[in-house]
GULUMVO-352763 format. One line per 10 residues: number of its first residue (from 1); for each residue x, z negated, y of C-alpha. Coordinates in nm, 4 decimals, m for minus. Example, Ala and Ser with C-alpha at 12.3 -4.5 7.8 and 13.67 -1.06 7.14 Angstrom:
1) 1.2300 m0.7800 m0.4500 ~ 1.3670 m0.7140 m0.1060
// end
This chain:
1) m0.0134 m0.0152 m0.0131 ~ 0.1415 0.0930 0.3322 ~ 0.1212 m0.1570 0.5831 ~ 0.0571 0.0850 0.8739 ~ m0.1814 0.3495 1.0092 ~ m0.1203 0.6157 1.2454 ~ m0.2656 0.4568 1.5648 ~ m0.1889 0.5405 1.9425 ~ m0.1109 0.2666 2.2070 ~ m0.1908 0.3137 2.5305
11) 0.0506 0.0885 2.7934 ~ m0.2124 m0.0468 3.0769 ~ m0.1444 0.1528 3.3751 ~ m0.1082 m0.1783 3.5564 ~ 0.1931 m0.3103 3.3291 ~ 0.1805 m0.6598 3.4863 ~ m0.1705 m0.6905 3.3679 ~ m0.1773 m0.8829 3.0323 ~ m0.3281 m0.8250 2.7106 ~ m0.6428 m1.0172 2.6315
21) m0.5180 m1.0669 2.2783 ~ m0.1568 m1.2632 2.2935 ~ 0.0591 m1.2229 1.9957 ~ 0.3921 m1.3827 1.8732 ~ 0.6380 m1.1351 1.7784 ~ 0.9199 m1.2305 1.5152 ~ 1.2043 m0.9613 1.5328 ~ 1.4002 m0.8846 1.2124 ~ 1.6834 m0.6375 1.1761 ~ 1.7589 m0.4629 0.8382
31) 2.0069 m0.2492 0.6596 ~ 2.3315 m0.3344 0.9333 ~ 2.5217 m0.3892 1.0227 ~ 2.6810 m0.0948 1.2309 ~ 2.9745 m0.0828 1.4323 ~ 2.8242 0.0681 1.7474 ~ 2.4587 m0.0238 1.7041 ~ 2.4946 m0.3884 1.6117 ~ 2.6485 m0.4848 1.9608 ~ 2.3934 m0.3124 2.1396
41) 2.1151 m0.4613 1.9691 ~ 2.2865 m0.8141 2.0484 ~ 2.3656 m0.7438 2.3978 ~ 2.0085 m0.6787 2.4222 ~ 1.8608 m0.9579 2.2511 ~ 2.0938 m1.1831 2.4778 ~ 1.9446 m1.0454 2.7690 ~ 1.6332 m1.1244 2.7019 ~ 1.7175 m1.4505 2.5344 ~ 1.5615 m1.3796 2.2083
51) 1.6802 m1.4728 1.8572 ~ 1.6396 m1.2941 1.5529 ~ 1.7285 m1.2473 1.2387 ~ 1.9657 m0.9974 1.0637 ~ 1.9289 m0.9110 0.6973 ~ 2.2356 m0.7440 0.5921 ~ 2.3855 m0.5252 0.3183 ~ 2.6529 m0.6561 0.1034 ~ 2.8385 m0.3140 0.0886 ~ 2.8464 m0.3130 0.4963
61) 2.9241 m0.6817 0.5302 ~ 3.2407 m0.6353 0.3156 ~ 3.3954 m0.4571 0.6167 ~ 3.1912 m0.5525 0.9019 ~ 3.1859 m0.9321 0.8895 ~ 3.2869 m0.9880 1.2650 ~ 2.9517 m0.8751 1.3482 ~ 2.7654 m1.0833 1.1365 ~ 2.9910 m1.3955 1.2536 ~ 2.9094 m1.2736 1.6751
71) 2.5285 m1.2818 1.5768 ~ 2.5317 m1.6007 1.3873 ~ 2.7458 m1.7387 1.7030 ~ 2.4743 m1.6071 1.9318 ~ 2.1820 m1.8093 1.7514 ~ 2.0720 m1.5227 1.5198 ~ 2.0412 m1.6057 1.1182 ~ 2.1669 m1.3978 0.8605 ~ 1.9457 m1.2659 0.5801 ~ 2.0570 m1.0836 0.2321
81) 1.9007 m0.7785 0.1876 ~ 2.1053 m0.6850 m0.1214 ~ 2.4121 m0.5324 m0.2004 ~ 2.3326 m0.1461 m0.2052 ~ 1.9834 m0.0966 m0.0870 ~ 1.9456 0.1825 m0.3252 ~ 1.6695 0.1091 m0.5852 ~ 1.4109 m0.1355 m0.5300 ~ 1.4778 m0.4574 m0.7077 ~ 1.1180 m0.4208 m0.9064
91) 1.2285 m0.1011 m1.0816 ~ 1.6228 m0.2003 m1.1554 ~ 1.6666 m0.1046 m1.5163 ~ 1.9264 m0.3042 m1.6484 ~ 1.9593 m0.6691 m1.6896 ~ 2.1683 m0.8399 m1.4672 ~ 2.1246 m0.5502 m1.2136 ~ 1.8833 m0.7303 m0.9423 ~ 2.0769 m1.0716 m0.9961 ~ 2.4059 m0.9047 m0.8911
101) 2.2430 m0.7400 m0.5981 ~ 2.1566 m1.0568 m0.4284 ~ 2.4257 m1.2982 m0.5849 ~ 2.6992 m1.0258 m0.4616 ~ 2.5383 m0.9970 m0.1192 ~ 2.4999 m1.3808 m0.1040 ~ 2.8573 m1.4689 m0.1557 ~ 2.9695 m1.2383 0.1160 ~ 2.7375 m1.4034 0.3614 ~ 2.9109 m1.7492 0.2575
111) 2.9089 m1.9655 0.5392 ~ 2.7204 m1.7466 0.7582 ~ 2.4111 m1.8273 0.5901 ~ 2.1318 m2.0327 0.7124 ~ 2.0420 m2.3683 0.4759 ~ 1.7129 m2.1704 0.4210 ~ 1.9093 m1.8972 0.2262 ~ 1.6874 m1.5865 0.3464 ~ 1.6544 m1.2717 0.1332 ~ 1.4384 m0.9631 0.1899
121) 1.3676 m0.7197 m0.0783 ~ 1.4195 m0.3578 m0.0224 ~ 1.0485 m0.2028 0.0267 ~ 1.1475 0.1562 m0.0052 ~ 0.9909 0.2555 0.3570 ~ 0.8013 m0.0681 0.4084 ~ 0.5625 m0.1168 0.0559 ~ 0.4514 m0.4015 m0.0206 ~ 0.3870 m0.4047 m0.3843 ~ 0.5198 m0.4611 m0.7483
131) 0.8726 m0.2664 m0.6566 ~ 0.9752 m0.5714 m0.4797 ~ 1.0849 m0.7598 m0.7424 ~ 1.1508 m0.8253 m1.1226 ~ 1.1230 m1.1078 m1.3316 ~ 1.4922 m1.1749 m1.3023 ~ 1.5163 m1.1756 m0.9419 ~ 1.2714 m1.3860 m0.8976 ~ 1.4052 m1.6648 m1.1418 ~ 1.7065 m1.6397 m0.9439
141) 1.5869 m1.6819 m0.6039 ~ 1.3685 m1.9888 m0.7003 ~ 1.6869 m2.1304 m0.9422 ~ 1.9240 m2.0907 m0.6073 ~ 1.6645 m2.2577 m0.3388 ~ 1.6197 m1.8997 m0.1529 ~ 1.3713 m1.8450 0.0992 ~ 1.2035 m1.4572 0.0506 ~ 1.0811 m1.3174 0.3908 ~ 0.8326 m1.0568 0.3909
151) 0.6958 m0.8364 0.7001 ~ 0.3496 m0.7403 0.8599 ~ 0.4625 m0.4712 1.1047 ~ 0.6715 m0.1520 1.0111 ~ 0.6800 0.1022 1.3302 ~ 0.9142 0.3311 1.0816 ~ 1.1744 0.3250 1.3734 ~ 1.4136 0.5155 1.1422 ~ 1.1829 0.8059 1.1097 ~ 1.0410 0.7783 1.4526
161) 1.3251 0.6942 1.6954 ~ 1.1811 0.8829 1.9994 ~ 0.8178 0.6941 1.9436 ~ 0.8556 0.3610 1.7552 ~ 0.8055 0.1421 2.0682 ~ 0.4430 0.2272 2.1171 ~ 0.3632 0.2181 1.7740 ~ 0.5404 m0.1229 1.7373 ~ 0.3497 m0.2640 2.0462 ~ 0.0301 m0.1559 1.8918
171) 0.0646 m0.2917 1.5480 ~ 0.1887 m0.6089 1.6835 ~ m0.0794 m0.6573 1.9042 ~ m0.3103 m0.6597 1.6025 ~ m0.1300 m0.9609 1.4635 ~ m0.1572 m1.3349 1.5429 ~ 0.2219 m1.3414 1.4635 ~ 0.3836 m0.9986 1.3672 ~ 0.7045 m1.0370 1.1528 ~ 0.8575 m0.7016 1.2947
181) 1.1327 m0.5009 1.0926 ~ 1.3645 m0.2717 1.2818 ~ 1.7122 m0.1441 1.1864 ~ 2.0492 m0.1534 1.3643 ~ 2.1085 0.1853 1.2363 ~ 2.2547 0.4967 1.4528 ~ 1.9016 0.6618 1.4485 ~ 1.9147 0.6214 1.8119 ~ 1.5839 0.4285 1.7879 ~ 1.7360 0.1186 1.9147
191) 1.8384 0.2859 2.2404 ~ 1.4484 0.1473 2.3129 ~ 1.4869 m0.1787 2.2004 ~ 1.4988 m0.2867 2.5698 ~ 1.1891 m0.0919 2.6659 ~ 1.0207 m0.2576 2.3837 ~ 1.0841 m0.6251 2.4425 ~ 0.9919 m0.5817 2.8328 ~ 0.6992 m0.3996 2.7511 ~ 0.5850 m0.6607 2.5034
201) 0.6587 m0.9329 2.7382 ~ 0.4538 m0.7946 3.0214 ~ 0.1724 m0.7388 2.8014 ~ 0.1673 m1.1253 2.7171 ~ 0.3966 m1.1324 2.3795 ~ 0.6136 m1.4312 2.3374 ~ 0.8890 m1.3978 2.0628 ~ 1.0033 m1.6341 1.8189 ~ 1.2609 m1.6746 1.5711 ~ 1.0736 m1.8336 1.2693
211) 0.8422 m1.6265 1.0195 ~ 0.4922 m1.5930 1.0315 ~ 0.4022 m1.8641 0.7033 ~ 0.2105 m1.5673 0.5147 ~ 0.5203 m1.3622 0.5007 ~ 0.7267 m1.6390 0.3296 ~ 0.5992 m1.6309 m0.0076 ~ 0.9457 m1.8450 m0.1494 ~ 1.0634 m2.1139 0.0414 ~ 1.3803 m2.2930 m0.0318
221) 1.2798 m2.1416 m0.4105 ~ 0.9297 m2.2495 m0.4241 ~ 0.6659 m2.0176 m0.4084 ~ 0.4224 m2.1157 m0.1360 ~ 0.1755 m1.8380 m0.2428 ~ 0.0702 m1.6062 m0.5293 ~ 0.3305 m1.3814 m0.5803 ~ 0.2389 m1.1636 m0.9034 ~ 0.1461 m0.8497 m0.6633 ~ 0.5365 m0.8325 m0.5551
231) 0.6806 m0.8728 m0.9064 ~ 0.6902 m0.6564 m1.2354 ~ 0.7750 m0.7578 m1.5706 ~ 0.8718 m0.3809 m1.6515 ~ 1.0131 m0.1018 m1.4620 ~ 0.7812 0.0300 m1.2265 ~ 0.7901 0.4364 m1.2182 ~ 0.8760 0.5958 m0.8845
// end
């Protein structure tokens, strides 16, 4: 099931007028770090005094740890987004592969990890279904007292680098608390980050680092809600 339908968001002509519906936005960034884009994202967040979470890939963290160190030093949280980000863990065919994807990255994050040990599964375009986890991944997350963080707003910035801002505003203002997924990748999309934040603030949004409760199905190894919809016992075909 895709989270996002195609909608057009019209910014009010008088931008100082606040939206009748307020929203809280939690910003998260997946698939980094990138040597050119991540510093620009950090600069923008610092100007706006916003703290976020960067869900990093282990394969990139090996050579770009200083970017994660800077993010952590500036108050952002560092989360685990698997090592290679190639196949959703619910589609991992070999025993041990899913655990390895999580464990290798967590070892690289090391002392940069938050005490809640954040992990975000690969959703293959923002899908929330049984592709997210398999049983061994779920057991590992519980055993390691990890916190699994999902999402409820996917503006597809990677595919819509010129138009994601309006889409993100529309989707965020449909939520009381939006868990927004963006990507610090070299697509050109993050050139619109300052504009998105400025417009969201003008429309009355507030920003918060913590996640909506309904986007956290596992908290420090304990399941907080039914999770069967995100876990497969067998391999889910592509």
